[in-house]
C-alpha positions in Angstrom: 82.1 98.8 110.1 81.2 102.2 108.8 84.0 103.8 110.8 86.6 101.0 110.1 88.7 103.4 108.0 88.7 106.0 110.8 89.7 103.5 113.4 92.5 102.3 111.2 93.7 105.9 110.8 93.5 106.4 114.6 95.9 103.4 115.0 98.5 105.5 113.3 98.2 108.2 116.0 95.9 111.1 116.8 97.8 113.6 114.8 97.7 111.4 111.7 94.0 110.8 112.1 93.3 114.5 112.6 95.2 115.2 109.4 92.9 112.8 107.5 89.9 114.7 108.9 88.9 112.2 111.5 87.1 113.7 114.6 89.3 111.9 117.1 87.5 112.8 120.3 84.1 112.0 118.9 85.3 108.7 117.4 86.8 107.6 120.7 83.7 108.4 122.6 81.3 106.7 120.2 83.6 103.6 119.9 83.9 103.4 123.7 80.1 103.6 124.1 79.4 101.1 121.4 82.0 98.6 122.7 80.7 99.0 126.3 77.1 98.4 125.2 78.0 95.4 123.1 80.1 93.8 125.9 77.3 94.4 128.4 74.7 92.8 126.2 77.0 89.8 125.5 77.6 89.3 129.2 74.0 89.7 130.0 73.0 87.0 127.6 75.7 84.4 128.0 77.5 85.2 131.3 81.2 85.7 131.7 83.4 83.5 129.7 86.9 84.6 130.6 89.6 85.6 128.2 87.7 85.3 124.9 87.7 89.1 124.5 91.5 89.0 125.1 92.6 86.0 123.0 90.3 86.4 120.0 91.3 90.0 118.9 95.0 89.3 119.4 94.7 86.1 117.2 92.9 88.1 114.6 95.5 91.0 114.7 98.3 88.5 114.3 96.6 86.7 111.4 95.0 89.6 109.5 97.0 92.7 110.4 95.9 96.2 111.6 93.3 97.1 108.9 90.0 97.3 110.8 88.0 96.3 107.7 89.3 92.8 108.2 90.4 92.9 111.8 86.9 93.6 113.3 85.1 90.7 111.6 88.2 88.5 112.1 88.1 89.2 115.8 84.5 88.0 116.0 85.3 84.9 114.1 88.4 84.2 116.1 86.5 84.6 119.3 83.8 82.2 118.0 86.5 79.7 117.0 88.2 79.8 120.4 84.9 79.4 122.2 83.9 76.5 120.0 87.2 74.8 120.6 86.9 75.4 124.3 83.4 73.9 124.4 84.6 70.9 122.5 87.6 70.5 124.8 85.4 70.9 127.9 83.4 67.9 126.9 86.3 65.7 125.9 89.1 66.4 128.4 87.8 64.3 131.2 85.6 61.3 130.1 82.2 61.3 131.7 82.6 64.9 133.0 81.8 68.2 131.3 84.0 70.9 132.6 82.7 74.5 132.7 83.7 76.3 129.5 85.0 79.2 131.6 87.7 77.0 133.1 88.8 75.8 129.7 88.9 79.4 128.3 90.9 80.4 131.4 93.4 77.6 130.7 93.8 79.0 127.2 93.6 82.7 128.1 96.0 82.9 131.1 99.1 81.7 129.1 98.2 84.0 126.2 97.7 86.9 128.6 101.1 86.3 130.3 102.8 86.0 126.9 101.3 89.3 125.9 102.5 91.0 129.1 106.0 89.5 128.9 106.2 90.4 125.2 105.1 93.9 125.8 107.7 94.4 128.6 110.5 93.1 126.4 109.5 95.5 123.7 109.7 98.5 126.1 112.9 97.5 127.8 
């Protein structure tokens, strides 16, 4: 959260971020290291739950915009919301059977992933 402003400046482009005095190379390295460590710790504790890391941030960006002061905590909350809804759905979709949460998150994540890919291609073409 300390570097939220710098990350938002970096979204505008490297040249703009440099003009604001943001050390772009150092910021990219530290952000990549921190994100990798956080992802590794999360997977080590709870295992792989597919597509939460894809769907949550995109939901937060659509709802809250590009400002990382709001976007970063919003991504965490959106991921928690998606996982909570997937856990509830996994228990209630088939009576008497609890589906693995990973299957339910995949059923949510695959259409979202395809929509993102197709929307990105339309924007380029």
